[in-house]
C-alpha positions in Angstrom: 1.5 -109.7 -158.6 -1.5 -109.1 -160.8 -4.3 -110.9 -159.9 -5.5 -110.5 -163.5 -2.9 -113.1 -164.8 -5.2 -116.1 -163.8 -3.9 -116.4 -160.5 -6.2 -116.3 -157.2 -5.5 -114.8 -153.8 -4.6 -118.0 -152.3 -2.6 -119.0 -154.7 -0.6 -116.1 -154.6 -0.1 -116.4 -151.1 0.8 -119.8 -151.3 3.5 -118.6 -153.6 4.6 -116.1 -150.8 4.5 -118.7 -148.2 6.9 -121.1 -150.5 9.4 -117.8 -151.1 9.5 -116.8 -147.3 10.3 -120.4 -146.3 13.2 -120.2 -148.8 14.3 -116.8 -147.4 14.3 -117.9 -144.3 15.8 -121.5 -144.8 19.1 -120.5 -142.8 16.9 -120.2 -139.5 16.6 -123.8 -139.7 20.5 -124.6 -140.0 21.4 -121.5 -137.1 19.1 -123.2 -134.9 21.0 -126.6 -135.2 24.0 -125.2 -134.7 22.8 -123.2 -131.4 21.6 -126.5 -130.3 24.8 -128.3 -130.9 26.9 -125.0 -129.0 24.5 -125.5 -126.1 24.8 -129.2 -125.7 20.9 -129.9 -126.2 21.1 -133.3 -127.5 23.6 -134.4 -124.7 21.3 -132.9 -121.8 18.5 -134.5 -123.2 20.3 -138.0 -123.4 22.0 -137.6 -119.6 18.4 -136.9 -118.4 17.6 -140.4 -119.1 14.0 -139.8 -119.7 11.9 -137.3 -121.3 12.9 -133.8 -120.1 10.7 -130.7 -119.4 11.9 -127.3 -120.4 12.5 -126.2 -117.0 14.3 -129.4 -116.6 16.6 -128.8 -119.7 17.0 -125.0 -118.4 18.4 -126.1 -115.7 20.7 -128.7 -116.5 22.1 -126.5 -119.3 22.6 -123.5 -116.6 20.6 -121.0 -118.7 19.0 -118.2 -116.8 15.4 -118.9 -116.3 14.8 -115.4 -117.5 15.3 -117.2 -120.9 12.6 -119.8 -120.8 10.2 -118.4 -123.1 12.9 -117.7 -125.6 14.2 -121.5 -125.3 10.6 -122.5 -125.3 10.6 -121.0 -128.8 13.9 -122.5 -130.1 12.9 -126.1 -128.9 9.5 -125.6 -131.0 11.6 -125.2 -134.3 13.9 -128.0 -133.5 10.8 -129.8 -132.9 9.3 -128.7 -136.2 12.5 -129.6 -137.9 12.6 -133.2 -136.6 15.6 -132.9 -134.4 13.7 -133.5 -130.6 10.0 -134.8 -130.7 7.6 -134.1 -127.6 5.6 -136.3 -125.5 3.4 -135.8 -122.1 4.9 -136.6 -118.4 3.2 -136.1 -115.0 4.3 -133.5 -112.9 5.1 -135.1 -109.5 4.1 -131.9 -107.6 1.4 -130.8 -109.2 0.1 -134.3 -110.8 -0.5 -131.8 -114.2 0.6 -133.3 -117.7 3.6 -131.4 -119.2 5.2 -131.4 -122.4 8.9 -133.1 -122.4 11.2 -133.5 -124.8 12.9 -136.6 -126.2 15.9 -137.7 -128.6 15.0 -138.5 -132.6 17.2 -140.4 -134.9 18.7 -137.1 -136.2 19.7 -135.7 -133.0 21.4 -139.1 -131.4 23.8 -138.6 -134.3 25.0 -135.2 -132.0 25.5 -137.4 -128.9 29.1 -136.6 -128.2 29.7 -140.3 -126.9 28.3 -141.9 -129.7 31.0 -143.5 -132.2 29.1 -142.0 -135.3 28.7 -138.3 -133.8 28.1 -135.6 -136.3 28.5 -132.8 -134.0 32.2 -131.5 -135.7 30.6 -131.8 -139.0 27.9 -129.5 -137.9 29.9 -127.3 -136.6 32.5 -126.9 -139.5 30.1 -126.7 -142.1 28.0 -124.0 -140.3 31.1 -122.1 -139.7 31.6 -118.4 -141.1 34.4 -119.4 -143.2 31.8 -121.4 -145.1 29.1 -118.9 -144.9 30.4 -115.6 -145.6 31.2 -116.5 -149.6 27.3 -117.3 -150.0 27.0 -113.3 -149.7 29.3 -112.8 -152.5 27.7 -115.4 -154.8 26.2 -112.5 -157.4 29.3 -110.7 -157.4 31.2 -113.8 -158.1 28.9 -114.5 -161.1 29.5 -111.0 -162.8 33.7 -111.4 -161.4 36.8 -113.5 -162.5 37.8 -115.8 -159.5 37.7 -119.3 -159.7 34.8 -119.6 -157.0 33.0 -117.7 -154.5 35.3 -118.8 -151.7 38.1 -117.0 -153.1 36.0 -114.0 -153.9 35.1 -113.7 -150.2 38.7 -114.7 -148.6 41.3 -113.6 -151.0 42.4 -117.3 -151.5 41.4 -120.6 -152.4 40.2 -123.4 -149.9 43.2 -125.2 -149.6 45.3 -121.9 -148.9 43.1 -120.5 -146.5 43.1 -123.8 -144.5 46.7 -124.0 -144.1 47.1 -120.3 -143.2 44.3 -120.7 -140.7 45.1 -124.0 -138.3 42.4 -124.0 -136.1 39.7 -123.8 -139.3 41.4 -126.6 -140.6 41.6 -128.6 -137.4 37.8 -127.7 -137.2 37.3 -128.9 -140.4 39.2 -131.7 -140.3 37.2 -132.8 -137.0 34.4 -132.7 -139.1 35.5 -134.7 -142.3 36.7 -137.3 -139.7 33.2 -137.3 -138.1 31.6 -138.0 -141.4 34.0 -140.9 -142.5 33.7 -142.4 -139.0 29.8 -143.4 -140.2 31.5 -146.0 -142.6 32.0 -148.6 -139.7 28.2 -149.1 -140.1 28.4 -150.6 -143.7 32.4 -151.7 -143.6 31.5 -155.2 -142.7 29.1 -155.3 -146.0 32.4 -154.2 -148.0 34.3 -157.5 -147.8 33.7 -158.4 -151.5 35.5 -155.0 -152.3 38.3 -155.2 -150.3 38.8 -158.5 -150.3 42.7 -159.8 -151.9 43.7 -156.6 -151.7 47.4 -156.3 -150.4 47.7 -152.3 -150.6 45.5 -149.4 -150.5 46.3 -145.7 -150.7 43.4 -143.4 -149.4 44.1 -140.5 -151.5 43.0 -137.2 -149.8 42.2 -139.4 -147.0 42.8 -136.5 -144.1 43.3 -138.0 -140.8 42.7 -141.6 -141.7 39.8 -142.0 -139.9 38.0 -144.0 -142.6 41.2 -145.8 -143.5 41.7 -146.7 -139.8 38.4 -148.4 -140.1 39.4 -150.2 -142.9 42.8 -151.6 -141.6 41.2 -152.7 -138.5 38.4 -154.8 -140.4 40.9 -155.8 -143.2 44.6 -156.2 -141.0 46.0 -157.9 -144.2 46.0 -154.8 -146.1 48.6 -151.9 -146.1 46.5 -149.1 -145.9 48.7 -145.4 -147.0 46.8 -142.0 -146.2 48.5 -139.3 -148.6 47.3 -135.9 -147.9 48.9 -132.5 -147.7 51.9 -132.5 -145.3 49.7 -130.0 -142.8 47.1 -132.5 -142.5 48.7 -135.5 -141.9 51.8 -134.5 -139.5 52.2 -135.9 -136.6 49.6 -138.3 -136.7 49.7 -141.8 -135.1 50.5 -144.9 -137.4 50.1 -148.5 -137.0 51.6 -151.8 -138.2 49.5 -151.5 -141.6 48.3 -147.8 -141.7 51.2 -145.3 -142.6 50.6 -141.4 -143.5 52.4 -139.6 -146.4 52.6 -136.0 -146.8 52.3 -134.9 -150.6 50.7 -133.6 -153.8 47.9 -136.0 -155.3 48.7 -134.1 -158.8 52.8 -134.3 -158.3 52.8 -138.2 -157.4 50.7 -141.2 -155.9 52.3 -144.0 -154.6 51.5 -147.6 -156.5 49.0 -150.1 -154.8 46.5 -152.6 -155.7 43.9 -150.3 -154.7 43.1 -146.4 -154.5 40.7 -145.2 -152.1 39.0 -141.5 -152.7 36.4 -140.7 -150.3 34.2 -137.3 -151.3 37.3 -136.0 -153.4 36.3 -136.1 -156.8 33.6 -134.1 -156.0 36.0 -130.9 -154.8 37.7 -131.0 -158.4 36.9 -130.1 -162.0 36.3 -132.8 -165.0 39.9 -132.2 -166.3 41.4 -132.6 -162.8 39.9 -135.7 -162.2 40.7 -137.2 -165.6 44.5 -136.5 -164.4 44.4 -138.0 -161.2 42.5 -141.2 -162.5 45.1 -141.5 -164.9 47.8 -141.3 -162.4 45.5 -143.9 -160.6 45.6 -146.5 -163.6 49.2 -146.0 -164.4 50.1 -146.6 -160.7 47.6 -149.9 -160.0 49.8 -152.8 -158.7 48.0 -155.9 -159.1 46.1 -157.7 -161.8 42.8 -157.0 -159.8 43.5 -153.7 -159.0 40.9 -150.9 -159.4 40.2 -147.1 -158.1 37.6 -147.1 -155.2 35.3 -144.0 -155.0 33.0 -143.2 -152.1 30.9 -139.8 -153.5 27.6 -138.6 -154.6 25.6 -139.9 -157.8 23.0 -137.8 -158.8 19.9 -139.9 -160.2 17.1 -137.5 -161.4 14.6 -140.0 -161.6 15.1 -142.1 -158.6 16.4 -140.1 -155.8 13.7 -139.0 -153.3 13.0 -135.6 -152.5 14.8 -134.6 -149.6 17.6 -137.2 -150.7 17.9 -135.3 -154.3 17.6 -131.8 -152.3 20.5 -132.7 -150.2 22.7 -133.6 -153.2 22.1 -130.6 -154.8 23.1 -128.6 -152.0 26.3 -130.4 -151.9 26.4 -129.4 -155.7 26.1 -125.8 -154.6 28.5 -126.1 -151.9 31.3 -127.4 -154.2 30.8 -124.7 -156.7 31.0 -122.2 -154.1 33.8 -123.5 -152.0 35.9 -125.3 -154.9 36.0 -125.9 -158.3 33.9 -129.3 -158.3 30.6 -130.7 -158.7 28.2 -133.9 -157.9 27.7 -135.9 -160.7 25.1 -138.4 -162.7 25.9 -141.7 -163.4 26.6 -140.5 -167.0 29.1 -138.0 -165.9 31.2 -140.6 -164.0 31.0 -142.6 -166.8 32.7 -140.1 -168.8 35.3 -139.5 -166.5 36.4 -143.3 -166.4 36.2 -143.8 -170.2 38.5 -140.7 -170.9 40.9 -141.6 -167.9 41.5 -144.8 -170.1 39.3 -147.5 -167.6 37.4 -150.1 -169.1 34.5 -150.5 -166.5 32.8 -149.7 -163.1 30.5 -150.7 -160.9 28.1 -148.5 -158.3 26.8 -149.7 -155.2 24.7 -147.3 -153.2 25.6 -148.2 -149.7 26.1 -144.8 -147.9 23.0 -143.1 -147.8 23.5 -140.1 -149.8 26.9 -141.3 -151.2 27.8 -144.6 -153.3 30.6 -146.9 -153.5 31.9 -147.0 -157.2 34.6 -149.2 -158.2 36.6 -148.3 -161.3 38.6 -151.3 -163.0 41.4 -151.1 -165.6 
């Protein structure tokens, strides 16, 4: 940069720091993945009290020769907010030592917890998802639908069908995300009350539908997803699975549930699906229930907005979808023939949207 353009040296170096931070942002993600693979959150939790670095290395059965490296990894993870530090007294030397404790974020990685997001971490930071980013520039100049297709030679859905291990990992990741619904399902009574039947379209292994079927046993829930996704899944009296293609046929029901589905498709496909649902609503008080991201440029806090934009870029890279603003959602609903809708922000980054005929 030319200092003659009015920028002082300190401003230029701040710009350099900002640039370098974003160049190396991937290091935070990969450090988190390493922590999950090593099982660090579980070891800290099992210790039952703040754990020192030597104790952590011993419990992880890592060679003491890696002590300085583990110290640097933990320093990064503390800075990122996944652990915090406190002081404890060494019983032998009676001197204070630094020790690690969990934070709210790392508690979401404990395998014994019902809301464990470890599978989500491992699936989203897998090679299948990371490789397409290296093709992004070439994709913009090419003709493929997305960078995933550019990288892997096939679309995301075909890749999952041809790679069972990835499909299983992705399914576990989505299931762990859906399991978070148990935190708010009791607040959703007015939304599900009075429904006799519900089809969870693209509901995967049925994690969210199981929560609904247990909380509202009078609702007959059906999960519709691709045959290889729902094959041999255990059913209950009010939870069934159907293998099929939502673009071909959706069974009629009082309500249709779409959790993180519409953001994977472009507007034209979303309207097609919504029209099928409108035709298939069986009850007078029927509706479509959508759990998805709503971008609010004015009200979203910085971290929330940034995470939503990350999801939007992911949808561009992996599939043909996007994250939408309220106006963009409204356009879909009206074009599909629905009369009105209601948005309730219930799920952190996601909102619950009720769409009425």
